[in-house]
C-alpha positions in Angstrom: 67.8 96.1 98.1 67.0 98.5 100.5 69.6 99.4 103.2 67.5 100.4 106.3 70.2 101.2 109.4 69.2 100.6 112.9 71.1 103.3 115.7 72.9 101.0 118.3 74.7 103.8 120.0 73.4 107.4 119.5 75.3 110.7 119.3 78.1 111.2 121.8 82.1 111.4 120.7 83.6 110.3 117.3 83.1 106.8 116.8 85.5 104.7 114.6 87.8 101.7 113.8 85.0 99.0 113.5 86.6 95.4 113.6 84.5 92.1 113.8 85.6 89.7 116.6 83.8 86.8 116.1 80.7 87.7 118.3 80.8 91.2 118.8 82.1 94.2 116.9 85.6 96.3 118.2 85.4 100.1 117.9 87.1 103.0 119.2 85.6 106.2 121.1 88.4 108.8 119.9 88.5 111.4 121.9 87.8 109.0 125.4 90.8 107.0 124.5 88.8 103.7 124.9 88.2 100.9 122.6 84.6 99.8 122.8 82.6 96.3 122.3 79.7 96.0 121.1 78.1 92.1 121.8 75.9 91.0 119.3 74.2 88.5 121.2 72.9 90.6 124.2 73.3 94.2 122.4 75.4 95.5 125.5 78.0 98.2 124.8 81.0 98.1 126.9 84.6 99.5 127.3 86.9 97.3 126.1 90.3 98.6 126.5 91.0 102.5 128.3 94.3 104.7 127.9 94.3 104.0 124.2 96.2 107.4 123.1 93.1 108.3 121.0 92.9 105.3 118.8 91.2 105.4 115.7 91.6 102.4 113.3 91.4 98.7 114.3 92.1 95.1 112.6 92.9 92.2 113.6 95.5 89.6 111.7 94.7 86.2 110.6 95.1 84.9 114.3 92.8 87.3 115.6 95.0 90.0 117.1 94.6 93.3 117.6 96.3 95.8 116.2 95.7 99.5 116.6 96.4 102.9 115.1 96.9 105.0 118.3 97.1 108.6 117.0 97.5 111.0 119.8 97.4 114.2 120.3 100.0 117.1 119.6 102.7 117.5 122.5 101.0 114.2 124.0 103.4 112.0 125.9 102.3 108.6 124.1 100.6 107.3 120.9 101.4 108.4 117.4 102.4 104.7 117.1 101.5 101.5 115.7 100.5 98.6 118.4 99.2 95.8 119.3 96.9 95.0 122.1 97.9 91.6 124.1 95.1 89.6 125.5 96.7 90.2 129.1 96.0 93.6 128.8 99.7 94.8 127.6 100.6 96.5 124.4 103.4 95.6 122.0 104.5 98.4 120.1 105.2 98.0 116.3 106.8 100.6 115.9 106.5 104.9 116.3 109.0 106.4 114.0 110.2 106.6 110.5 113.8 107.2 110.8 113.8 108.6 113.9 111.3 111.2 113.6 107.9 110.9 115.4 104.5 109.8 113.1 102.2 112.4 112.6 99.2 110.4 113.6 98.7 107.0 112.5 94.8 107.2 111.0 94.0 103.6 109.6 95.8 100.1 108.4 95.5 96.9 106.6 97.1 93.5 106.8 98.3 91.5 103.7 98.9 88.0 104.1 102.7 88.0 105.1 101.4 90.3 108.2 103.4 93.0 107.2 101.0 96.6 108.0 100.2 98.9 106.3 99.2 102.5 107.7 98.4 105.0 107.0 100.0 109.0 108.5 98.0 112.3 107.9 97.8 115.0 110.7 94.2 116.6 110.7 93.9 119.8 112.5 95.7 123.4 112.6 97.6 122.4 115.2 101.0 121.2 113.1 103.4 122.9 115.6 105.3 119.1 116.9 105.2 117.2 113.4 108.7 116.1 113.1 107.9 114.3 109.6 107.4 117.2 106.6 105.3 114.7 104.7 102.0 112.7 105.2 102.6 109.2 103.8 101.8 105.5 103.6 104.0 103.3 105.5 104.4 99.3 105.7 105.8 98.0 109.2 107.1 94.8 108.3 107.9 92.0 110.7 111.7 90.8 110.8 112.7 87.1 112.1 114.0 89.0 115.5 110.6 90.1 116.1 111.0 93.3 115.3 109.7 95.6 112.5 111.3 97.4 109.7 109.4 100.3 108.4 109.0 101.8 104.7 107.6 104.5 103.2 105.5 103.5 100.6 103.5 106.7 99.4 105.5 110.2 98.1 102.4 111.8 96.6 100.3 111.8 99.4 98.7 114.5 101.2 96.6 113.8 103.7 95.9 109.8 103.3 92.8 108.6 105.3 91.5 105.1 104.8 93.6 102.2 103.0 92.1 99.1 102.2 94.2 96.0 100.1 92.6 93.8 97.8 92.0 90.3 98.0 95.2 89.7 95.9 97.0 91.7 97.2 98.3 92.9 94.0 96.4 96.5 94.7 96.9 99.5 97.8 93.4 101.5 97.7 93.9 104.6 99.2 91.7 107.6 100.1 93.5 110.7 99.7 91.6 113.2 101.8 93.1 116.5 101.8 90.2 119.4 102.5 90.7 122.7 101.5 90.2 125.0 98.4 91.8 122.8 95.2 93.0 119.9 97.4 92.3 116.5 96.2 90.1 114.2 97.3 90.5 110.5 95.8 89.6 107.1 96.3 93.1 106.0 94.6 94.4 103.0 93.0 98.6 101.9 93.8 99.9 98.6 91.9 102.3 96.7 94.5 105.1 96.0 92.8 107.3 92.5 93.3 109.7 94.5 95.7 106.8 95.9 97.8 106.9 99.6 96.4 103.9 100.8 94.7 103.5 101.8 91.2 101.6 105.0 89.5 98.2 105.1 91.2 94.9 105.6 89.0 92.2 107.6 90.3 89.1 105.6 91.2 86.5 108.5 92.1 86.8 111.7 92.2 85.1 113.6 95.5 86.1 117.1 95.0 84.8 119.3 95.6 82.8 117.2 98.8 83.7 115.1 101.5 85.2 111.6 100.0 86.1 108.4 102.0 87.2 108.2 105.2 86.6 104.3 106.0 86.3 101.3 103.7 86.5 97.4 103.6 85.8 94.7 101.1 83.3 91.7 100.1 83.6 88.7 98.8 83.5 89.8 95.1 86.4 92.3 95.8 84.0 95.5 95.9 85.1 98.1 98.0 82.5 99.6 100.7 83.0 102.9 101.5 82.1 105.6 104.0 82.0 108.9 102.1 79.9 112.3 102.4 79.2 115.0 104.6 75.9 117.6 105.4 77.9 120.2 104.1 78.0 119.5 100.0 77.6 116.8 97.6 74.8 114.4 98.3 75.3 113.8 102.1 76.6 110.8 104.2 76.7 108.1 101.6 78.2 103.6 101.9 79.4 104.0 98.7 79.5 100.5 97.4 82.6 100.7 94.5 83.7 97.5 91.9 87.5 96.9 91.6 88.0 99.2 88.4 86.1 102.6 90.1 82.2 101.5 89.0 80.0 102.9 90.8 77.5 99.8 91.4 75.5 101.2 94.8 75.4 104.0 97.3 73.2 103.6 100.7 72.0 106.9 101.9 72.9 107.2 106.2 71.4 108.5 109.1 73.9 110.6 110.0 76.2 113.4 108.9 79.6 112.7 108.4 80.5 108.6 108.7 84.1 107.7 109.8 83.9 103.8 108.6 82.6 100.3 108.2 83.1 96.6 108.2 80.7 93.8 108.5 80.4 91.4 111.3 77.3 88.4 112.4 78.1 85.3 112.3 77.6 85.0 108.6 79.3 88.4 107.7 76.4 90.2 105.9 75.6 92.9 108.3 77.6 96.2 107.9 78.8 98.2 110.9 79.1 102.1 110.5 80.6 104.5 112.5 80.5 108.2 112.9 82.5 111.1 113.3 79.5 112.7 115.9 79.6 109.2 117.5 76.9 106.5 116.3 77.4 103.1 115.5 75.1 101.9 113.4 74.0 98.3 111.4 72.1 97.2 108.6 71.3 93.6 107.0 72.8 93.7 103.2 72.5 91.0 100.5 76.5 91.5 100.6 79.2 88.9 102.6 82.4 90.6 104.0 85.8 89.6 103.4 87.7 89.7 106.3 91.1 88.5 107.5 89.5 86.9 110.8 87.5 85.3 110.9 87.2 83.4 107.8 84.5 82.2 106.3 85.0 79.7 103.8 80.6 79.8 102.7 79.3 82.9 100.7 
């Protein structure tokens, strides 16, 4: 099936974090510190939330609560944290530091069946002067009985982790290692999740170097990985890749943008793929696949 992408939002400012809420698509306008919402019935795009400290990745948990990676900027007061946006407009801070040191710039997140939040913490850009951590790692925030969260460091071998995804059975953690520069690694990695919650040695499912690797990704109901990758500088260009869990490339679909950032499934049957980009697009296409989301959960295929 050939995927034909429709432009819902023309390029403006980097868009990210698409998350289907049951009747519309939430996504972030990073530079404007806003969460936007596309209404699937009316086709209108409106401001859903402001003052988000350059929020990037978004995800809804099984109860439909919205979590975000507020990346912040160097020397900015606020941000650099994982938060939950409450229906009344309030913000609950999940975590903003590890061992007393502020995060670099939380980028993307995944939520497991236990309600634990796994997230990546890279630092992109040249300004690293305010970094308190001496590493760019994957962390996990574990909910505690008293309502607090315990932060656990998960990876010790990532240099710029970006997209993050959990296999449907929560036994594998997929990470996009996306460090740019000569000799740097741009890989789709699969880490086995051990019984104690730590991860084992990773397997490289796909090596994108020297081209642009994965930014964001989601799952279909068969457990395949649908990923955004590529750019106009080199390689085959902007693309949706579909990987089997073992890393085999099942399909590729060219995109009408230069640098896609993230994707998720939406619409009533979860068969429409929505895509965001560095240029600021919101794209969509009907597919022959069905998305696997925490919320809303569909039981038919």
